[in-house]
Backbone bond lengths (Angstrom), bond angles and torsions (degrees), N, CA, C in turn:
res aa  C-N    CA-C-N  psi(-1)  N-CA   C-N-CA  omega(-1)  CA-C   N-CA-C  phi
1 M - - - 1.467 - - 1.521 108.81 -
2 Q 1.316 117.49 113.67 1.451 121.59 -177.01 1.528 111.02 -95.99
3 P 1.320 117.31 126.87 1.455 119.78 -178.56 1.527 112.11 -79.24
4 A 1.330 116.32 151.05 1.461 121.85 169.92 1.527 106.23 -98.07
5 L 1.305 116.81 106.23 1.466 119.61 -168.18 1.523 113.60 -90.53
6 N 1.326 117.79 -22.30 1.468 120.93 168.26 1.525 113.42 46.27
7 N 1.333 116.24 53.98 1.463 122.29 176.49 1.519 114.48 67.80
8 R 1.333 118.17 18.80 1.462 119.87 171.81 1.528 109.09 -61.33
9 V 1.322 116.82 141.68 1.463 120.87 -179.02 1.524 109.42 -81.76
10 A 1.324 115.75 124.60 1.465 121.97 -179.32 1.521 108.73 -121.99
11 V 1.316 115.72 124.13 1.469 122.18 179.10 1.522 108.39 -108.21
12 I 1.323 116.46 131.08 1.458 121.61 179.89 1.514 108.25 -123.31
13 T 1.337 117.48 114.71 1.463 119.78 173.51 1.528 108.50 -80.23
14 G 1.331 115.29 149.31 1.455 118.44 -172.19 1.508 111.29 62.54
15 G 1.319 116.39 32.33 1.459 121.20 -170.37 1.511 115.64 -83.77
16 A 1.325 118.28 -1.63 1.458 119.78 -175.09 1.516 113.52 -82.83
17 S 1.337 117.38 -14.93 1.462 118.79 -176.46 1.523 109.85 -157.49
18 G 1.334 115.79 171.56 1.450 121.97 171.74 1.513 114.65 59.41
19 L 1.335 115.55 -138.13 1.458 121.16 -177.88 1.521 111.42 -60.17
20 G 1.331 116.59 -38.84 1.461 120.12 -179.12 1.512 112.78 -64.46
21 A 1.321 116.66 -43.99 1.465 120.02 -179.49 1.518 111.24 -65.58
22 A 1.325 117.29 -42.18 1.465 120.20 179.02 1.519 111.00 -63.48
23 T 1.332 116.83 -39.64 1.467 120.67 178.67 1.515 110.80 -67.53
24 A 1.318 116.33 -40.82 1.460 120.08 178.21 1.524 111.00 -61.22
25 Q 1.321 117.06 -42.83 1.465 120.59 179.19 1.519 110.77 -62.75
26 A 1.333 116.58 -43.55 1.467 120.13 -179.89 1.520 111.38 -64.67
27 L 1.313 116.98 -40.13 1.464 120.37 178.73 1.521 111.32 -67.40
28 R 1.309 116.18 -40.30 1.466 118.80 176.92 1.510 110.94 -61.98
29 D 1.335 116.48 -43.21 1.462 120.66 179.86 1.529 111.77 -65.30
30 A 1.347 116.47 -25.43 1.467 120.98 179.08 1.521 112.64 -86.53
31 G 1.332 116.84 -0.02 1.459 119.71 174.87 1.507 116.40 105.32
32 A 1.334 118.35 5.49 1.462 120.48 179.89 1.526 110.88 -79.49
33 R 1.325 115.07 156.63 1.467 121.73 170.03 1.527 105.75 -92.01
34 V 1.305 116.47 103.21 1.463 122.35 -169.09 1.525 111.07 -92.88
35 V 1.328 114.45 137.31 1.461 122.16 174.41 1.523 107.74 -127.01
36 L 1.320 115.87 121.88 1.459 121.59 177.62 1.518 110.40 -91.52
37 L 1.334 116.32 137.24 1.454 121.55 169.77 1.519 108.00 -120.01
38 D 1.331 116.24 133.74 1.458 120.27 178.71 1.521 107.84 -163.26
39 R 1.323 116.14 148.61 1.465 119.58 179.31 1.522 112.29 -84.33
40 D 1.340 117.71 -16.08 1.459 122.32 179.45 1.528 108.14 -86.63
41 A 1.325 115.83 91.03 1.465 120.56 -171.29 1.528 113.77 -60.13
42 P 1.336 120.45 -46.39 1.474 119.04 -179.50 1.529 112.74 -62.61
43 T 1.334 116.92 -44.05 1.464 119.89 178.56 1.521 110.51 -65.37
44 L 1.322 116.32 -39.04 1.462 121.33 177.74 1.521 111.09 -60.20
45 Q 1.320 116.07 -47.76 1.467 119.53 -178.50 1.523 111.05 -60.99
46 A 1.334 116.50 -42.37 1.464 119.90 -179.50 1.527 111.16 -66.22
47 A 1.334 116.76 -41.30 1.468 120.19 -179.11 1.523 111.19 -67.45
48 A 1.326 116.66 -44.03 1.461 120.32 -179.55 1.527 110.95 -63.01
49 Q 1.318 116.18 -40.38 1.465 120.17 179.74 1.525 110.47 -67.20
50 A 1.326 117.09 -41.72 1.464 120.80 -179.03 1.524 111.55 -64.37
51 M 1.333 117.00 -36.35 1.467 121.11 -178.88 1.521 112.87 -86.86
52 G 1.325 116.58 -18.01 1.454 119.47 -174.76 1.518 112.29 73.38
53 V 1.344 116.08 38.57 1.461 120.93 -179.24 1.526 109.02 -127.05
54 A 1.323 116.09 175.77 1.459 121.31 179.48 1.524 110.45 -86.28
55 G 1.316 116.02 153.75 1.457 120.75 176.84 1.515 111.03 -146.00
56 Y 1.323 115.90 140.01 1.461 122.09 177.22 1.522 108.76 -126.72
57 A 1.322 116.28 127.40 1.454 119.80 172.61 1.525 107.71 -70.63
58 A 1.321 116.67 123.65 1.465 120.51 -175.20 1.517 109.62 -151.16
59 D 1.323 114.78 145.80 1.458 122.89 175.31 1.519 107.08 -104.97
60 V 1.326 117.32 114.89 1.469 120.44 -174.56 1.519 112.55 -65.46
61 T 1.330 117.97 -14.63 1.460 120.33 179.68 1.519 112.82 -88.84
62 D 1.319 117.23 -5.07 1.472 122.50 -177.66 1.524 108.77 -94.53
63 D 1.326 117.55 105.70 1.463 119.47 -173.91 1.516 112.80 -65.60
64 S 1.324 118.19 -49.99 1.464 119.35 -178.34 1.530 110.94 -70.27
65 G 1.329 117.39 -35.30 1.458 120.11 177.94 1.517 111.93 -63.98
66 M 1.324 117.36 -40.96 1.465 120.60 177.92 1.525 111.05 -67.61
67 E 1.314 117.46 -37.33 1.467 119.83 176.73 1.521 110.54 -59.57
68 R 1.333 116.68 -42.94 1.466 120.43 -179.88 1.527 111.06 -65.62
69 V 1.328 116.85 -41.85 1.463 119.93 -179.47 1.523 110.61 -63.73
70 F 1.329 117.86 -44.54 1.465 119.79 -179.67 1.527 111.55 -66.67
71 E 1.311 117.28 -32.08 1.466 119.01 175.54 1.523 110.34 -68.51
72 Q 1.336 117.28 -38.93 1.461 120.47 176.01 1.533 110.72 -62.51
73 I 1.313 116.13 -40.77 1.471 120.15 178.24 1.525 109.68 -61.40
74 R 1.319 116.93 -46.84 1.471 120.51 -179.01 1.530 110.83 -60.74
75 E 1.325 116.89 -43.88 1.456 120.46 -177.85 1.529 112.11 -68.66
76 T 1.323 116.61 -33.77 1.467 120.77 -174.52 1.523 112.88 -88.56
77 F 1.329 116.69 -41.15 1.466 120.29 -171.76 1.530 113.88 -117.44
78 G 1.319 117.29 -18.22 1.450 121.16 -175.34 1.523 110.06 111.44
79 P 1.321 116.67 177.08 1.467 120.41 -176.17 1.526 112.46 -68.61
80 V 1.302 114.88 146.54 1.462 121.16 178.01 1.524 109.88 -68.72
81 Y 1.331 116.47 135.45 1.462 122.23 175.06 1.529 111.53 -114.12
82 I 1.330 116.67 -31.32 1.467 121.80 -179.61 1.524 108.33 -125.40
83 L 1.324 116.16 131.55 1.458 121.92 171.81 1.522 107.95 -125.23
84 V 1.336 116.15 124.57 1.460 121.39 175.13 1.525 107.38 -120.15
85 N 1.322 116.00 114.74 1.461 121.52 -178.81 1.519 109.99 -91.33
86 C 1.334 115.77 103.72 1.463 121.24 178.49 1.528 112.28 -116.13
87 G 1.316 117.86 -4.50 1.456 119.99 -178.73 1.520 111.16 -68.07
88 G 1.320 117.24 135.12 1.452 119.00 178.66 1.511 112.75 178.85
89 V 1.338 114.69 166.89 1.458 122.34 176.12 1.524 108.44 -129.83
90 A 1.338 115.89 160.06 1.467 120.22 -178.87 1.518 109.38 -133.18
91 D 1.325 117.00 58.43 1.460 120.81 -178.04 1.528 110.55 -75.51
92 P 1.328 118.22 108.34 1.460 119.46 -179.98 1.526 111.09 -76.81
93 G 1.304 116.41 157.70 1.463 120.00 176.91 1.508 111.75 170.16
94 S 1.314 115.93 138.66 1.459 121.15 177.49 1.525 109.89 -77.46
95 V 1.315 116.48 144.26 1.457 120.59 176.95 1.527 110.08 -66.05
96 V 1.314 116.39 -35.94 1.466 121.83 173.78 1.525 107.95 -133.85
97 R 1.305 117.05 128.18 1.461 121.03 179.59 1.522 108.97 -130.96
98 K 1.317 116.19 120.01 1.463 122.44 -177.84 1.521 111.16 53.01
99 G 1.336 114.45 40.07 1.447 120.48 176.57 1.513 115.50 80.93
100 V 1.342 117.29 0.75 1.466 121.54 -178.42 1.518 109.30 -107.73
101 A 1.334 115.94 129.42 1.458 120.47 -177.21 1.522 111.58 -74.73
102 M 1.327 114.85 144.57 1.463 121.13 172.10 1.531 109.80 -60.61
103 P 1.321 118.86 138.63 1.466 119.52 170.59 1.527 110.35 -60.47
104 L 1.314 116.93 132.22 1.456 120.17 -177.48 1.520 111.33 -57.87
105 A 1.318 116.80 -32.18 1.471 120.53 -179.23 1.523 111.80 -59.49
106 N 1.330 118.15 -31.45 1.468 120.69 178.83 1.524 110.86 -64.14
107 F 1.324 115.77 -43.83 1.467 121.10 179.05 1.527 110.02 -67.72
108 E 1.313 115.54 -43.60 1.467 120.59 -178.38 1.524 111.70 -60.34
109 R 1.331 116.63 -38.75 1.470 120.26 -177.07 1.523 110.78 -61.98
110 V 1.324 116.85 -43.68 1.461 120.33 -179.18 1.527 110.31 -65.95
111 L 1.326 117.18 -43.93 1.461 120.23 178.24 1.529 111.42 -63.83
112 E 1.323 115.59 -40.46 1.466 119.59 -176.65 1.528 111.23 -64.14
113 I 1.325 116.71 -43.90 1.459 119.59 -177.66 1.526 110.99 -75.85
114 N 1.322 116.99 -51.40 1.465 120.29 -171.65 1.521 113.11 -75.14
115 L 1.320 117.43 -42.09 1.468 120.84 -173.77 1.523 112.13 -96.20
116 L 1.335 116.63 -58.06 1.465 118.69 -179.36 1.529 111.24 -67.05
117 G 1.319 117.22 -34.24 1.462 119.33 176.63 1.509 112.11 -62.90
118 S 1.317 116.21 -35.12 1.467 120.53 179.13 1.526 111.17 -67.08
119 I 1.314 117.26 -49.83 1.471 119.01 -178.61 1.521 110.58 -70.07
120 N 1.322 117.53 -26.36 1.461 120.05 175.83 1.522 110.68 -62.21
121 A 1.330 116.62 -43.38 1.465 120.00 177.58 1.520 111.15 -67.34
122 V 1.327 116.99 -40.12 1.468 120.56 179.64 1.522 110.66 -60.12
123 R 1.324 116.78 -47.79 1.472 119.05 -175.82 1.533 111.88 -66.78
124 C 1.336 117.05 -25.28 1.466 119.80 177.47 1.523 111.96 -80.63
125 A 1.333 117.52 -32.81 1.461 121.05 -176.19 1.523 112.96 -82.36
126 V 1.315 117.33 -38.64 1.473 121.17 -170.52 1.527 113.51 -60.75
127 P 1.333 121.13 -43.08 1.469 118.51 178.40 1.523 113.33 -57.84
128 Q 1.336 117.65 -34.61 1.461 120.13 177.28 1.527 110.98 -66.97
129 M 1.313 116.31 -40.51 1.462 120.12 178.35 1.528 110.62 -61.20
130 I 1.319 115.75 -45.21 1.468 120.52 -177.99 1.524 110.63 -64.93
131 E 1.317 116.01 -45.13 1.462 119.97 -176.89 1.523 112.28 -63.57
132 A 1.340 116.68 -33.84 1.466 120.40 -175.46 1.521 113.53 -90.91
133 R 1.313 118.29 1.34 1.463 120.18 -177.24 1.529 111.13 -59.73
134 A 1.321 115.36 134.85 1.464 120.11 -173.04 1.523 113.41 -77.11
135 G 1.321 118.81 -22.16 1.466 121.81 -178.81 1.508 110.00 178.75
136 D 1.324 116.75 170.51 1.462 120.60 -174.29 1.521 113.33 -63.27
137 D 1.324 118.08 -24.51 1.459 121.15 -179.08 1.525 112.74 -100.20
138 A 1.323 116.60 0.65 1.467 120.45 -175.29 1.531 111.00 -91.65
139 P 1.327 117.55 146.59 1.470 119.16 172.13 1.523 110.15 -67.42
140 A 1.328 115.75 147.75 1.461 119.85 -178.83 1.522 112.67 -112.44
141 G 1.321 117.09 -19.19 1.453 117.70 -179.66 1.510 112.18 164.35
142 V 1.337 114.02 173.13 1.468 122.28 -179.48 1.524 108.61 -135.64
143 V 1.322 115.54 133.53 1.464 122.29 174.37 1.525 107.82 -115.81
144 I 1.316 116.61 128.25 1.464 121.32 176.01 1.522 108.41 -116.73
145 Q 1.323 115.79 120.87 1.450 123.00 178.22 1.526 109.59 -97.60
146 T 1.320 117.18 135.12 1.457 120.38 174.26 1.518 109.04 -96.00
147 A 1.324 115.18 110.14 1.455 121.05 174.78 1.531 107.48 -97.12
148 S 1.306 118.30 -138.15 1.458 123.41 177.98 1.511 107.55 -173.10
149 I 1.338 116.32 154.24 1.465 117.20 173.55 1.525 110.75 -65.85
150 A 1.336 117.47 -14.92 1.464 120.23 174.05 1.521 111.56 -63.14
151 A 1.327 117.43 -21.03 1.464 120.34 175.79 1.519 110.95 -63.83
152 F 1.326 117.02 -24.68 1.466 122.22 -176.51 1.526 112.26 -115.24
153 D 1.342 117.17 -31.25 1.467 122.59 -174.90 1.521 110.73 -122.93
154 G 1.310 118.26 37.29 1.457 120.26 -174.78 1.515 112.88 -56.99
155 Q 1.320 115.35 136.16 1.463 121.24 -178.79 1.520 111.47 -94.36
156 I 1.309 115.72 167.29 1.459 121.42 175.40 1.530 108.89 -56.99
157 G 1.318 115.91 132.58 1.458 121.25 -177.26 1.515 114.00 91.26
158 Q 1.345 116.70 -0.20 1.466 120.99 -178.09 1.532 112.78 -112.40
159 A 1.309 118.64 19.99 1.462 119.46 -173.10 1.528 111.79 -57.44
160 A 1.314 117.23 -45.34 1.459 119.81 -178.50 1.526 110.97 -67.32
161 Y 1.324 116.57 -47.13 1.462 120.34 -179.32 1.524 110.92 -63.45
162 A 1.338 116.96 -44.82 1.459 120.65 179.71 1.520 111.17 -62.83
163 A 1.328 116.87 -40.62 1.464 119.98 178.36 1.523 111.20 -63.03
164 S 1.326 116.04 -42.28 1.473 119.12 -178.90 1.522 111.18 -66.94
165 K 1.324 117.16 -42.57 1.462 120.07 -178.61 1.527 111.29 -76.50
166 G 1.344 116.81 -28.97 1.459 119.10 171.62 1.513 111.10 -62.56
167 G 1.331 116.92 -37.18 1.455 120.55 175.66 1.517 112.30 -66.06
168 C 1.336 116.89 -40.72 1.467 120.08 177.63 1.525 110.81 -62.40
169 A 1.331 116.40 -41.25 1.467 119.92 177.71 1.521 111.14 -68.65
170 G 1.329 116.15 -40.88 1.460 120.24 -175.46 1.513 114.39 -67.65
171 M 1.326 117.92 -24.68 1.470 119.33 -179.03 1.529 112.81 -84.49
172 V 1.336 118.19 -9.74 1.464 120.31 -174.87 1.520 111.63 -61.48
173 L 1.321 118.17 -53.41 1.464 120.31 -176.88 1.526 112.67 -65.52
174 P 1.335 120.38 -48.32 1.464 117.98 178.57 1.521 113.60 -61.92
175 L 1.342 116.90 -35.09 1.463 118.55 176.29 1.526 111.16 -67.86
176 A 1.331 116.68 -41.24 1.472 119.63 178.08 1.524 110.50 -60.97
177 R 1.322 117.31 -40.27 1.460 120.58 178.82 1.523 111.58 -67.94
178 E 1.322 116.24 -41.90 1.465 120.24 -178.87 1.521 112.18 -67.90
179 L 1.324 116.21 -42.41 1.464 120.38 -171.84 1.521 113.45 -92.63
180 G 1.330 116.76 -6.95 1.455 119.32 -179.52 1.511 113.15 -59.54
181 E 1.322 117.10 -35.04 1.467 118.82 -179.00 1.524 111.93 -65.33
182 Y 1.329 116.91 -17.68 1.465 120.90 177.79 1.533 112.21 -97.56
183 G 1.317 117.41 1.53 1.451 120.14 -179.78 1.508 114.24 83.13
184 I 1.333 117.07 23.18 1.467 121.54 -179.22 1.526 109.17 -108.50
185 R 1.323 116.30 128.57 1.462 121.29 175.77 1.527 110.30 -99.39
186 V 1.332 115.58 147.92 1.466 121.63 178.75 1.523 107.87 -132.49
187 V 1.322 116.01 123.18 1.464 122.19 -178.12 1.520 108.55 -134.99
188 G 1.335 116.01 145.39 1.454 120.78 176.98 1.511 111.63 -110.76
189 I 1.325 115.61 149.05 1.460 121.99 170.46 1.530 106.91 -118.77
190 A 1.321 115.93 129.28 1.468 121.62 178.27 1.520 108.26 -112.74
191 P 1.330 118.00 89.85 1.463 119.67 -178.71 1.519 111.81 -72.95
192 G 1.328 114.51 152.42 1.451 120.70 171.90 1.515 109.74 -85.15
193 V 1.306 117.20 -135.53 1.462 121.37 179.86 1.526 108.62 -83.33
194 F 1.330 115.58 116.28 1.460 122.19 179.33 1.522 109.52 -122.17
195 E 1.310 115.25 148.21 1.459 120.14 175.39 1.528 108.83 -81.97
196 T 1.304 115.59 103.04 1.455 122.11 178.86 1.530 108.05 -139.52
197 P 1.324 118.07 163.87 1.469 118.67 175.96 1.527 112.87 -55.84
198 M 1.339 117.81 -33.75 1.458 120.14 -178.80 1.516 111.59 -62.06
199 T 1.343 117.52 -44.02 1.461 120.20 -179.92 1.526 111.56 -79.89
200 L 1.310 117.43 -38.75 1.464 120.16 -178.32 1.522 111.83 -67.78
201 N 1.340 117.81 -24.70 1.464 121.55 -178.62 1.523 113.48 -95.72
202 L 1.333 117.43 8.83 1.454 119.99 173.60 1.532 109.90 -63.98
203 P 1.345 117.07 158.69 1.469 118.50 171.67 1.533 109.83 -54.44
204 P 1.322 118.23 146.33 1.466 120.98 -173.38 1.524 114.47 -50.17
205 A 1.325 117.87 -43.85 1.471 119.69 -178.39 1.517 111.02 -64.20
206 S 1.327 116.65 -43.22 1.469 120.53 179.60 1.519 111.01 -67.77
207 R 1.337 116.42 -39.27 1.466 120.29 179.32 1.523 110.88 -63.00
208 D 1.332 116.19 -41.56 1.463 119.70 179.73 1.524 111.05 -62.60
209 V 1.337 116.54 -39.94 1.464 120.57 179.20 1.524 110.29 -64.37
210 V 1.320 116.43 -45.65 1.466 120.64 -177.93 1.522 111.16 -61.16
211 F 1.328 117.31 -47.99 1.462 120.19 -174.27 1.531 112.93 -81.98
212 A 1.322 116.94 -6.70 1.467 119.02 172.84 1.521 111.62 -75.83
213 A 1.324 116.72 -17.74 1.474 120.99 178.88 1.525 108.72 -83.98
214 V 1.309 115.85 104.47 1.463 121.29 -177.07 1.526 108.83 -108.57
215 P 1.330 118.40 129.49 1.467 120.07 179.74 1.531 111.66 -70.14
216 P 1.346 117.07 161.39 1.468 119.99 177.69 1.522 113.09 -56.08
217 F 1.327 115.77 -45.82 1.458 118.93 177.39 1.529 109.67 -163.30
218 P 1.333 117.32 132.03 1.460 126.45 -3.55 1.527 111.10 -73.01
219 P 1.317 118.93 145.57 1.463 121.69 -175.24 1.526 112.19 -81.07
220 R 1.307 115.51 64.65 1.464 122.33 -177.84 1.519 108.56 -160.36
221 A 1.313 115.64 169.39 1.458 120.17 172.99 1.524 110.11 -71.22
222 G 1.317 115.78 154.33 1.455 120.38 177.94 1.514 112.10 -71.50
223 R 1.320 114.67 160.61 1.467 121.29 178.11 1.517 109.01 -111.49
224 A 1.312 114.94 144.59 1.461 119.72 -175.88 1.528 111.71 -57.67
225 E 1.324 117.50 -33.03 1.458 120.85 -179.59 1.531 111.44 -64.89
226 E 1.329 117.15 -27.01 1.466 120.59 178.39 1.524 110.71 -73.25
227 F 1.300 116.81 -35.74 1.460 120.47 172.28 1.522 110.22 -63.39
228 A 1.322 116.60 -45.65 1.467 121.31 -179.49 1.519 111.53 -60.87
229 A 1.330 116.68 -38.73 1.466 120.27 179.58 1.525 110.83 -63.36
230 L 1.326 117.24 -39.04 1.457 119.83 177.78 1.526 110.63 -68.05
231 A 1.319 117.07 -39.70 1.469 119.64 177.70 1.526 110.84 -58.52
232 L 1.327 117.35 -42.93 1.462 120.38 178.10 1.526 111.41 -63.71
233 S 1.316 116.78 -39.59 1.467 120.11 178.62 1.521 111.39 -63.89
234 I 1.319 116.41 -40.02 1.465 120.48 177.58 1.523 110.61 -61.65
235 I 1.305 116.12 -45.93 1.468 120.18 -178.97 1.523 110.45 -62.54
236 G 1.317 117.26 -36.47 1.454 120.60 -175.91 1.511 115.46 -84.03
237 N 1.343 118.37 -11.61 1.466 121.00 -176.22 1.524 110.44 -110.73
238 P 1.324 118.53 105.11 1.467 121.15 -173.31 1.518 114.79 -67.79
239 M 1.337 118.44 -13.81 1.463 119.96 179.27 1.529 113.11 -88.64
240 L 1.313 117.27 -5.13 1.462 119.77 175.50 1.524 108.37 -85.53
241 N 1.324 115.56 111.24 1.463 120.46 -176.86 1.526 108.93 -160.72
242 G 1.325 115.93 138.64 1.449 120.99 174.69 1.512 114.81 72.12
243 E 1.314 117.87 17.26 1.466 121.77 -174.98 1.523 110.21 -120.92
244 V 1.327 116.16 148.26 1.465 122.34 171.09 1.526 107.61 -108.95
245 I 1.310 116.27 119.30 1.465 122.40 -174.45 1.529 109.33 -101.47
246 R 1.312 116.15 121.51 1.462 120.17 174.33 1.527 109.10 -75.52
247 L 1.316 115.45 132.15 1.470 122.12 178.30 1.523 106.30 -124.24
248 D 1.347 115.93 81.62 1.457 118.70 -165.80 1.521 114.87 -144.23
249 G 1.337 119.28 6.36 1.454 119.79 -179.57 1.516 113.82 62.15
250 A 1.340 117.28 26.38 1.474 124.27 -179.02 1.529 112.75 73.13
251 L 1.330 117.16 20.20 1.459 120.54 176.77 1.529 110.55 -72.51
252 R 1.330 116.10 133.70 1.467 122.91 170.05 1.519 107.03 -125.22
253 M 1.317 115.75 118.08 1.454 120.26 -173.50 1.527 111.44 -75.07
254 P 1.335 118.59 132.51 1.465 120.43 172.90 1.521 111.28 -74.41
255 A 1.316 117.11 168.41 1.466 119.91 179.76 1.522 111.47 -59.51
256 R 1.291 116.01 -38.46 1.467 121.31 174.74 1.524 108.96 -153.65
257 L 1.316 115.78 159.78 1.466 120.54 177.18 1.515 109.53 -109.46
């Protein structure tokens, strides 16, 4: 189901590359006014220019900075109607390795970017959606959270990543229940193994483990365009709400490979 977006403002965190960039392109092609947010300013500038969309360098963990960026978006383009949270990191690491504990800061960094960064964007976007709602029976907006199958099938060395993505998945239903009275839907996507800069730039040993997990069908890694296609379907289908959808080709990750 393809939505007619008619210049609706769509903000994509982590929008300069990977799943975010593919989703931004699909939304732009569907008629949305797309705004990319990413902390990698050079990559952001190149992606925004290539797509012909707006881009703001932003750190999703900065509460006041994100508030300012969303206010700039509202003033320049209008209120946000679609938020897709794709910003994240996948730093692998054992909690204890050879008897030595992981530095707590390593765990905190993953949680801060993946989990707190996600809710930071949500809290900045939702007031705009509510304020711009056309009437009590009208939809006000859609939030798409990017979780991961690691939230359910986390492997050894993924404790921080699995915890962060488990949090992203876990907030979908309570947010959908809370925001439903305002006409806002919240849906999660839990991708399996996808070819993105985040996975391709893992340390070689970790990358080999990730890409050795092949789903039953199709027997390959996912493509960013397939994630984007699901995001468009979610936006276009008003009955999709409060659910986390696995996008993994029936892959179930073993404890280790």
